[in-house]
C-alpha positions as CSV (number, residue, x, y, z in Angstrom):
1,M,89.8,96.8,109.8
2,I,87.0,99.4,109.5
3,E,87.2,103.0,110.5
4,L,84.3,105.1,111.7
5,L,84.9,108.7,110.9
6,F,82.8,111.4,112.5
7,V,82.7,115.2,112.9
8,V,82.1,116.7,116.3
9,C,81.3,120.3,117.1
10,L,81.1,122.1,120.5
11,S,77.5,122.6,121.5
12,S,78.4,126.2,122.7
13,E,80.3,127.0,119.5
14,P,78.8,125.2,116.5
15,A,81.5,126.5,114.2
16,S,84.2,124.9,116.3
17,C,84.4,121.4,114.8
18,R,87.0,118.6,114.4
19,D,87.3,115.3,112.8
20,R,87.5,112.2,115.0
21,S,87.7,108.4,114.3
22,M,87.3,105.0,115.8
23,I,88.8,101.8,114.5
24,F,86.9,98.5,114.7
25,T,89.4,95.8,115.1
26,E,86.9,93.0,114.9
27,D,86.1,91.8,111.4
28,I,82.7,93.5,111.1
29,G,82.7,94.9,107.6
30,L,81.3,98.1,106.3
31,M,77.7,97.0,106.8
32,G,78.4,96.0,110.4
33,C,79.9,99.4,111.0
34,M,76.9,101.2,109.5
35,M,74.6,99.1,111.7
36,G,76.6,99.6,114.9
37,A,77.8,103.1,114.5
38,Q,74.9,104.9,116.1
39,S,75.2,102.9,119.3
40,Q,79.0,103.4,119.4
41,L,78.6,107.1,118.8
42,A,75.9,107.4,121.5
43,K,78.3,105.9,124.0
44,W,81.1,108.2,122.9
45,V,79.0,111.4,123.2
46,E,77.6,110.3,126.7
47,T,81.0,111.1,128.1
48,R,81.3,114.3,126.2
49,P,78.1,116.3,126.7
50,Q,79.7,119.5,125.6
51,E,80.1,118.1,122.1
52,R,77.7,116.9,119.4
53,I,78.2,114.7,116.4
54,V,77.2,116.4,113.2
55,S,78.1,113.7,110.6
56,W,79.6,110.2,110.4
57,R,80.6,107.5,107.9
58,C,82.4,104.2,107.7
59,K,85.3,103.2,105.5
60,A,88.0,100.6,105.2
61,A,90.8,101.7,107.5
62,G,93.8,103.0,105.6
63,A,91.7,103.5,102.4
64,S,92.6,106.8,100.6
65,E,89.9,109.4,100.1
66,R,88.7,110.0,96.6
67,S,88.7,113.6,95.4
68,A,85.8,114.7,93.2
């Protein structure tokens, strides 16, 4: 499974942000996630006009984050 991670902020309060995610259950792979993410995020934000997406990325679901 692939996870699409994204950060959303309130349009009226740009400093008020939170992390969100979507899980792709189909076997699309990381490249498929990268190619399809923008359309999925556009659908998500259509129903939430008070929020805006400021960043996003794809990763394998359950993969730990590397610290620098």
